N, C-alpha and C positions, 0 to 999 in steps of 0.2 A: 504494500500500500504506500502511495506517495505521501510524503509529509514535507511541506515547505520548510519546516524547521530544520530539516537535514542540512539545508544549504544557507539558511539565513545567517548563521554565525560564521560563515566562511568569508574570507576577505575577497576572494575572487568574484568578480561581477560579470555575469554572462547575460548579455542583452539579446532578447529573442523578439523578433517581429512576427506578428500574425497578420496575414493579408489574404486577399482573395476578391473576386468580383462581387458586385452588388447582389445580395440575396443568397450568397454562398453559405452563410452560417458562421461568419467570423465572430459575431457578438455572442453566439451560443457557446462557442468554444472558449472564448475569453471568460465567459461566466463560469464555465466548468473549472477552468484553471484558477480563477479568483476564489472560487468556493473551496479549493484545496489549500488555500492560504498564501498564494503567491501574489506579488505585486503585479497588477495589470492596469496599464494606463490606456485610455481610449482617446485616439486622435480626434474622433468626432466630438466627444464631450469637451476636449480641450479647445477645439475649434469654436464650438458654441460659446464657450466662456470668453474667448478672445474676441469674437465678433459682437459681443455685447459692449465692448469698450467704445466709448463715445468717439474717439479719434478714428477707429476702424469703421464704425457705422457711417460716419460722415464721408470717409474716403470711398466706400463701396457705393453709397447712395449717389455721390457725385459722378463716379465712373460710369454707372449704368443708368443715370438720369431717373432714379427712383424717387417717388414722392415719399416724404416722411411725415409722421404725425408730431404732436406737441412734445413727445418724448424722444424725438429723433429716431424713431423706429420706422423701418420700411417694410413693405409686404414681402415676406420670405418666399411665398409662392411665386411672386412675380420675378424675383431674382432667380429662383430655380428654373423657371420657364426660359429665361434668357440664357443662362449658362449651359443648360443641357440641350439647347438647340443651336448653340454657336461655340465651336471648339476654341476659337480665339478668346472668347469671353471667359470660358472655363479655365483656360490656361493662364489668363491674367490673374484670376482670383486665386488659383492654386499657387502661383509664383509669389503673390502678395502675402497670403496667409500662411503658407506651409513653413517657411523659415521660422516664423513665430511659434508655430505648433511644435516643431522639432526642438527648438530651444527649451520650451517649457517642459516637454516630455523628458528630455535628457537630464534636466535639472533634477527631476524626481527619480529617474532610473539610477542616476549616479549616487544617490543617497542610500541606495539599498544594495545589500550583498546577495550573493548566490544567483539563482535564476530570477530574472526580472523580465516582464513582458510588456509589449506595446502593440495594441491593435491599430494598424495603420492601413487604411484602404488605398491610399495613393503612394504606396511604398516605392514601386518601380518607376512610376511616372515622374517622381521627384528626385530619383537617384539616391534616396535615403537608405536603400538596402545596404550600401557600403558601410554604414555606421553600425550595423548589427553583427553579432557573432553567429547568429543562426536565424533562418527564416522558415516559418511555417506557412504554407500556401493551402488555403481551404478551397476545395473544388466541389462542385455540385452540378447535377444535371440541369441544363439550361432551361428546360420547361419548368422544373421545380423552382428555379431561381425567379423566373418571370412571375409565376403564380404567387410566390411568397411576397415579392415586392409590390405587386398589384394589391394584394390584401393588406399589407402593412402600411403602405403610403397612399392608398386609395387612388392609384394611377391606372391609366388605360394600358393595354398591352403595347400599343405603339409608343407610349411615353417611356415605358420600361425598356423596350428594345433600343430606343434611341440612347438611353443612358448606358446600356451595356455596350453599344457600338462605340461610344466615346471613351470607354475604359481600356485599360491595358489588357492585352490578349494573354490570358494565363495558360494558354496552350503553347506559348512561345518556348522554343527549345532552350532559351536562356535560363529557364526554370530548372533545368537538370542540375542535380546536386543539392537542391533544397528539399525540405521535408514536406510531403504532400499528405493532407488528411482529406479523405473522400467522405463528404457528408451525404451519403446515399442510402441511409437506412434510418433506423429509429434512434431515439435519444440514448437508449441503453448501449447500443453499439458505438455511438459517438463518444460516450463517457469512457468506454473501454479503450478505444483508440487513443484518447487523450492520456489516460492513465498509463498505458504502455509507453507512450512517447515520453512522458514526464519521468518515468522510472529510468528509461534509457539515458535521458539527459542528466539526471541526477548521478547515475553511475559513472558517467564520463568526467564529472568534476569532483568526485570523491577523492 
């Protein structure tokens, strides 16, 4: 049985990135790992916190000509519509926000010993994979991914397919050498896959 305490007292710090396409199940795997006592940082949650900062909200609203309310908030659905239908807009937002996300994530990861994890959807797009000791790529059947995101975000099939098209191709041969988790069955099997992987990783740093 995996116990995060096995590595928390070790001086060696092993940074592990968790990534995969939209709807692949990254967050579910992150939750499993976190429940086993490990530090897991979410790039999405970090990004949300950063994008609440007044200076950031103003810059994004001005860049995309978004109307703001009395609290300087813009319509997030309107921003999503813009960036997921225009790759240049998406690239601009990623290049603006991502360095801030990475800085904040690594400040937290560096304060922890042993195995530490970060869930980062845009890992390869940003070139951030080079900063991690190990990478876990989560893969899932495309139809399951589409249905999952449609239900989760209340989007049409066309909208989800556009988002997938704008993402990194996780079938890329450059992924060879990284750890793959196939989210193709039930939660019990997924738990077992994660537990086996964590045990293997623990054993390598003992």
